[in-house]
N, C-alpha and C positions, 0 to 999 in steps of 0.2 A: 324445520318447517318452511323457512324462507326459501331454501334451496329447492325443495319439492314444489313450492308454489311457482317459483321462477321457471322451472322446467316444464310444469304443466301449462303455464301461460305460453311459453315458447312453442310447445307442441301444438296448441290450439292455433297459434299464429301461423305456423307452417301449413297446417291443413287449410286454413282460410285463404292464405296467400296462394296456395296451389289452385284452389277453386277460382279465385279471381284471375290468376294468370291464364288458366285454360279458357275462361270466358273471354278475356281480353284478346288473346291470340285468335280464338275462333271467330268472335264478332268482328275483329279487325280485318280478318281475311274476307269474311262475308260482306261487310259493308264497304270495304275498300278504304278504311280510315287508317292513316298512318299514326294519328294521335292515339287511337285505341290500341293499335298494335304496339306502340311504344309503352302504353300503360300496362299491357299484358306482359311485355318483355321485362319491364321494370319490376313487376310483381314476381315473375319467374326467377329473376336474379335474386330478389329479396328473399324468396323462399329458400334458395340454396344457402344464402348467408345466414338465415335464421337457423337452419339445420346445423351449420358450422358453429354458430353461437351457442346452441344447445349443447353440443359436444364439449366446447371449451368451458361452458358453465359447470358441467359435471367435473371436468378436470380441476377447475379452480377450487372446488370444494375439498379436494385432497390437500392436506397440509404440505407434505413434502414427499420426495422420493430420493433414492440414492443419487440419481443424476440431476434432479431439479431440487436442490436442497433449500432454495428460497421459495419453493412452491411454484404454482402455475399461474399466478396473478398476471405475470407479464404477457401472457397470451391474449388477454382480453383487449388491451389497446391495439395489439397487432391485428386482431380480427376486425375491430372497429375501423381501423385505418384502411384495411383491405376492402371492407364493405363500402366505406365512403368513396374510396378511389374508383371502384368499379361503377358505382352509381354516377359519379362525376363524369367518367368517360362515356357512359350511356347517354347522359344528358347532352354532352357536347356532340356526340355522334348524331343524336336525334335532331339537334339544332341545325347541323350542317345538312342533313337530309331535308329539313323544312325549308332552308334557304334554297336548296336545289329545286325543290318542288315549286316554290314561288317563282323562280326564274323560268321554269318550264310552263307556267300558266296554271298551276294547280291541277286538280282532278275532280271528277264527279264522285259524289258520295251518297250512299243510301242512308238518309238521316233518320228514318224510322227505326230500323234495327239498332243504329248507333245510340239513339235516345233511350231505347229500352235497356240496352246494356248499361248505360250510365246510371239510370235510376236504381237498378239492382245493386251495382257495385258500390255506389256512394253510401247506401245503407250499411253494407258490410264493412266498409272502411271506417266510418265514424263509430260504428258499434265496437269494432276491435280497438280503436283508439281510446274510447272511453273506458273500456274494460281494462286495458293495459295501464292507463293512467291511474285508475283506482288501485290496481295491484301494486304498481311501483311506488305509490304514496306510502305503502306499508313496508316494502323491502328494499327500495332504492337500488335497483339493478341497472348497471350501465347498458346491458344488452336489451332489457325491456324498454329503457328510455329511448334507445336508438330505434328499436322496432316500432315503438309508439309514434315516433317522429315520421317513420316511413309510412305508417298507416295514415297519419294526418296529411302528409304530402300527397299520397295517393288519393285520399278523399277530396282534397282541394282541387287536384288536377281533374278528377272526374266531375266535380261540381261545375268547374269551368267548361268542361266538355258538354255537360247537359245544357247549360245556358246558351252556348254557341250553337249547338245542334237544334235546340228549340227555336232560336231566332232564325236560323237558316231554313228550317222547315216552314216557318211562317212567311218568309219572303220568297219561297221557291217559285211561286207563280205571280210574282210582281215584277216591276221594272228593275228591281235590285237583284233579280235572279242571276245576272251575269257575274255577280261577285261570289256566288256560292261555291264555285270550284276552289276559291282561295281560302275558304273558311278553315278547312282541316289543317292545311300546311301553315297558315299564319298562326292559328291557335297553338300548334305544336311548337313553333318557334318562340312564341311568347311564354308558354308554360315552361319550357326548358330553361329559359333565361331567368324567369321568376323564381324557380325552385332550385336552381343550381347552387345557391348559397347553403342549402340544407346539407347535402353530402360534403361540400367543401368545409362547412363548419365541423362536421363529424371527423374529417381527416385532421383538421387543425387541433381539435381537442385530443384526439388519439395520439397525435405526434408529440404533443406536450408531455404525455405520459411515457411514450416510448423513449423520448430524450431525457426523461427524469427531471423536467423543469419543476422547480419547487412550487406547489400550489399555494397561492397567496394566503388563503383563509387558514389552511393548516399551519403555515409558518407563523402567522400572527397569533394563532391560538397557542402554539408552543411557547412563543416569547411571553405571552401574557401569563401563562402558567408558571414559567420559570422566574419571572419577576417576583411573583409572590413567594416562591420557594427560596430564592436568593435572599430576600429580605428577612424571611422567617429563620433561616438556618445560618445566615451570615457567611455564605460561601464567597470566594474571591471573584470568580468569573465562570462563564460557561460558553460553550459553542454548541449549536444545534444544526442538524442537517435533516431535511424532510424531502420526501418524494411520494408520488402516488402512481401506481400502475394497476389499472383495473380497479378491483375492489380492495386491493391491498395498499396500506399506508405504511411507509417506512419512516421511522422516527429514530434518530440517533442523537443522543445528548451526552456531551462530555463536560463534567463539572470539576472545576479546580477548587479544592478545599483548602482550608488553612492548615498549617502544620500541627496545631493543637488538635484540630478535629481528627486528622489522620492518626495521631498518636493515641488518642483516648477513646474514640468511638469504634464500636465493633461492627460486624457484618449485619447484625440485626438493625442497627440504626440506618445503615445504607439501604437495606431492604425496605425500611419504613419510608425513607425519602422517595425511593423508587415507586413504592405503592401510592404515595401521595400524588406524584406526577401522573402516573397512569390513571388514577381515579379522576383527576381533573380534566383529562382529555375526553372528548365526546366520541372518540373512535372506539368501536367495539373491539374487545381483545382479540377475537377471532379474525379481525380484519386489519390487524396491524403487526408489523415486525418492529418491536420496541426494545431499544437498547439504551441503558443509562450507565455511563462509566464514571468512576471517581478517581481522582489522582491529586496528590499534593505537589507533584513535580510538573512545572509548566512545560517541560520538554515533551510531555506526552499529550499535550493539548493539540 
């Protein structure tokens, strides 16, 4: 059910993003606004990445294959990193264009059409953001979380555009009119710098998963569970290794038992301990690769 809802949500996002991107590119060309054109290009790239995310989300639901015997979870952070990297480069490119525009003295802009574009798009952006937030509160999808952040980012950008264009339209026939050619390029420069941390943050989080950096919360949870098990069962020692990649959690625990435990307890007891550990973790069984090993010989630890 969660997988179906995730895919349906991503499909809606792709359609909405295509509509916004076409509007942005069209109105950007008609009004001469580089900031609107940037908004449209941002949405166009985002729609392509959403389509790729949908494809990977479907792959991730497959448990394994002969070639990918650990499943397809590792593809999720790779796609997220690619998404963030492309959006980061787009922001940097737009910022450089804005600086170049400022140095050239700006350009004239048709504020009326630009303002109309902004009002329509901001409604779509915030509506999609709220919808995806509600969906992700139920299914906790990394792709929908990133997509929702993209809609929020686009909505905030467009909101700033509306404010700037409205003010520019108001001063167009006043003594301040000489500054209106700079509005579009200055706004583009400010927006790209303000929202650059969003895709950079996506890249950083994704690379932590690509590099298999142990997530602090999961590591602490495993240690808390094992402290209880160690006290209850009287084991000698344990080592644990955890990692997260996409929606998959990899948990490996090695337990050093006492010689008496190894000599007298059977497989059923080991399975019971393993079941206790698994039940105490709040990671759903279908989202974890869970291994618990027992040995009485410290050389195997």
